[in-house]
N, C-alpha and C positions, 0 to 999 in steps of 0.2 A: 416366477418370483424374481424379477430382475435385481432387486436390491440384495439378493443373496449371491449374485455373481460378481467376481472381482472386476474392478473397473476396466482393465484391459481385455476382459472377455465379455463385457457388457455390450450387446449389439447396438443400443441407442447411443452410448458414448462413442463407440467405434465409428458409427455413421457420422457423428459430428466431426470427429477427427479426420475422417476420410474426405468429407466435403471441404474441411479447412485446408487439407493438403491440395485438393484440386484447385481451390481458390488461389493458394500461394503459387502453385505451378503455373497457373494462368498469368498471374502477376509477373512472375520472374521470366516468363516467356514473352509476354507482350511488351513489358517495359524495355528490355534491351533492344527489341526490334524497333520500337518507337524511337528510342534514343539514336539508333543507327540511322534511321530515316532522317531525323532532325540533324544529325551530324553531317549527312550527305548534303542536305540543303544548305547548312551553314558553310560547309567547305566550298560549295559552288559559289555562294555569295562572296566568299573571301577571294576566290580566283578571279571573278569577273568584276570585283569592286574597282572603280576608277580612282578613288581617292585613297591615299595611303592610310589616313586615319581610320577610314571605314573598313579598310582591309585588315588593319591590326585588330580592330574591334571584333571582326568576324573570326580571326585566327584565335583570339582568346576564347571566344565562345565555343569554337571547335575543340579547343583543348579541354574545356570544362565538360563538353559532351563525351569526349573520350574517357575522361576520368569517371564520369557517371556510368558509362557503359561497363567499364572494368569493374566498378563497385557492384553493379547489378549482377554481373556474371559470377563474381566470386563470393557474394554474400552467403548463398546456400552452403558453399564449401566451408566458409569460415564458421558458420553456425555448427556444421557437422563436426569439424575439428574440435571446436570448443566443447561440444557435448561429449565427444569421445575422451577429451582430456578430463572432464568431470568424472566420467565413469572410471577412468584410470586412477583417480584420486580416491575412489571408493564410494562415490555418491550413487544414489539409487539408479538402477537400470530399467525400472518399470516403464519409463517413457518409451524405451526402445521396443518393448513388447507391444505397446499401444500403437506405435507407428507401423510396426510390422503387421499387426493384426488388422489395421485399418485399410482393408481392401474388400471388394464385393464378395469374393469367394469365402474368406474367413468370417466376414460378418454374417453371411447366410448360414455358415456352420454353427456359430454361436447362437444365432436366432433359433435354429432348429433345436439346439440343446435346451434353450429357455422354454420354448413351446412344449417340448416333451416333458420338462420338469413340471410346468403348469398342469398339463394333461394328467400326469401321473398323480400329482397331489389332489387334483379334482376327483379322479377316479377313486383314490383311496378314501377321500372324504365321503363321496356318495356311497361307496361300499360300506363304510362304517355306519352311516346313518340308516341305511336300509336294513342292515343287520340288527342294529339297536332297536329300530321300530318293530321288527318282527318279534324280537324277544321281549320288549318292554311294553309294547302297545303305544306308548307316547315317549317322546324323546326326553322330556323332563317333567318332574312332578314337584310341587311346592306345597307347603303347609300354610303360607301366608301370601298375601297379595304382593307385598314388596319383593318377596323371594321369587314369586312368579314373574314379576317384571324383570328381575335380574336374569332369570333363566331364559326369558324371551330374548333378551339382548344377547346373552351368551350363545343361544342357538343361532340367532341371526349373524353374529360375528363368525361363527363356524362356517358360514356359507360364503364369506367374502371371497370374491374372485370367481365365483361360479358363473358360468355363461350358459348353463343348461336350464332354460326356463321350463322345459318339459318335465323336469324333476318335480316342479311345483304344480303341475297340472295343465300348463299352457300347451297348446298344440298349433300346428300349421303356421308357425312364425308369428303368432299373436303376441301383442304386448303383454308382459307378464309381471309387472310391478305388483298388481293386486293379488295375483296368484301366489307370489312370494310371501306377501304379508299374511294372506289367509293361511297358507301352509304353516308359517311360524306360529300363528295364533292357535291353530288346530293341533299343534304338536307341543304345546306347553300346558300342562295340567295343574289345576289347583285342587288339592286333596279335599274330597267331599263336595266339590262344586262342579267339576268338569273342566274342560279346556277353557282358555280365554275366549275362544270363539263361541263356546256355549254361553259364557257370561254375556257376550255381545248380543247373542240371538235369544236371550231369555224371553223377551216379549214378542218374538217373531223372527222368522228367517230374514236374512239380509236380502235386499232387492237383487243383488248380484255379487257373487264372491270373486268374479273375474273382471269386474269393472272398478276403476280407481275409486269412484265415489259410491260404490255399491253398499257400503256399510254406514254411510253418513247419516242416513235417516234413522238407523238404529240408535246412534248416539244422540240424535236430536230428539227422538221420541221415547226412547227406552226409559223405564222407571228407575232402573239401576245404573244408568249411564249419564254422561254429560258431554255436550258438544260446546267447545269454546271457540269463538271466532278469533282469527289472528288479530294482532294489533291494528293492522291496516284496515281490515273490514270492521273490527269492533269500533274504531274511530268513526268510520263512515255511517255505521248503524246506530251509534250512540249506546253501545253495550259496554257499560262500565265494568261489569264483572269479568267479561272476556278480556277487556283492555288490560286489566290488572292480573290476568292469569299467566303464570309461567309454566309452560309445558314440562311434564316430568317424564321420567324414565318409563318406557313402555307405552306411552301415548301413541295414537295413530295420527300421522300428520298428512294433510290433504293439500294438494297443489293445483293451481290453475295456470297452466303454461300456454305458450303461444300455439295456436293451431292455424296453419296456413298463413303465418306471419301476422295474425291478429289475435288479440285477447280482449274482447269486449268486457266491460266491468260486470261483476256479478252483483245481483240485488240482495244476496244473502238468503234467498229462499232455498230450503232443503226439502226435496220431494223426489220420489222415484229412485232410479239408480244413479242420478246425477251425471249421466254420461256426457251430456252437452256442456256441463260446467266444470267438472273435475277431471283432470287429465293425468294425474300422477299421485301416488300414495307411498308412504314409507313408515318407518318406526322411529320414534324419538329415542335417542340414547341419553343425551343430557344437554343442559344449557350452561354455557360458560359465563364467566364474570364479565366478558366483553359484550354480552347480549347476542350471542349466536347460538342457535339451536343446532345440535349435531344429530345426524340421522344415519340409519342404515336402510338402503333402498335396493329393490330388485329392478332389473331392466334399466340400469343406470348407464348413461353414455352410449357410445356407438362403436362399432367395428372392433370387438363385439360388445353388445350390452351385457352387463354383469351385475352381480351383487356388490355394492360399494358403499363406502362411507362418504358423507357429504356434510356441509354446514351452510346455514343461511342466517342472515340478519333477521332478528325477530320482527322487525318492521317491514320486511320484504313484502311487496304486493303480490308475489306469486303464491304466498301461503294463504290458503283459505281458512284453515282452522285445525283444531285438534280434537280427536275423539278420546275421551278419558273413561276407562273402565274400572278405575278404583280411585278412592279419595284418601287424602292424608289428614288424619286428625292429630293436631299438635297438642303437646302437653300444656297445662294451664300457664306455665311460665313462658310459653312461646318458643321454647327451645326445641328445635327440630331434630336434635341428636337422637332421641329415642321416640320413634314414631309408631303409632298403631295404624296399620294400613287396613282399611275396611272398604267394602263396596259402598256404593251410594245408597 
């Protein structure tokens, strides 16, 4: 949790300062040497110059070089003296800590502390959820669908930063975005109905719970579910209903990302486990006023992949569509402030 670490103990900030110091050291080493070489050349020209006017010109140039060399040599000292003067006047001394800590040994030390902090928090979170599951059966239970959507997001948010895909059922280094989504769906219960995963599989089991597009056919064919194409594909397919749909909290979002540097266009057909077409999946958190959909996804990023938050333009061509497992019935006035949340 780097943001909890003070700036002068933050390994990434210290790395930037360290490389900045190296760069300045190189400049203040190379510059004087270069000036001295140029000084020697100009001095030689002044000595061998045949004309008095040319000789005076070279002498003046030599004088300038000498002044530049002196300035280059004493600049770091002037900066140091000025900084010490500011400290003596009572200004902050934090920058001194940063400069002192900006070395490979100290950076490695604070990096180790940060890693241990992340590992400890992750271990505590896993232990908490494992204990809760054994005692409660399911992580969260709701009496309404909108409450279930809130619980689903709360559960997913509790996993942010987790890099352990095995917790969700993935093994052997397999991609685990779908395993994470399935785990969250299967651990959010709706009273009297079952888990959200039960709702999705009401008309039949998913083609694959470990494949990014393994539940797409359920949303496309299920009598109690809906699949909405993204704006990009809705426009290509002429689907006005999908084009006007705004994804909501708890929807499943499907992505079509590059594979081997290519991403052939999708014809919109949904069948089987969609392995060839769908390459990533996540959970919708909310849509902001600027037209961006915010998500929580597993197996996000690299080195290492983790549970993380992200956001995308609603018009992005990498979004295939959204799986919706509940609908919102608005009041006759059209006011969405008091919504009755129902299944389809």
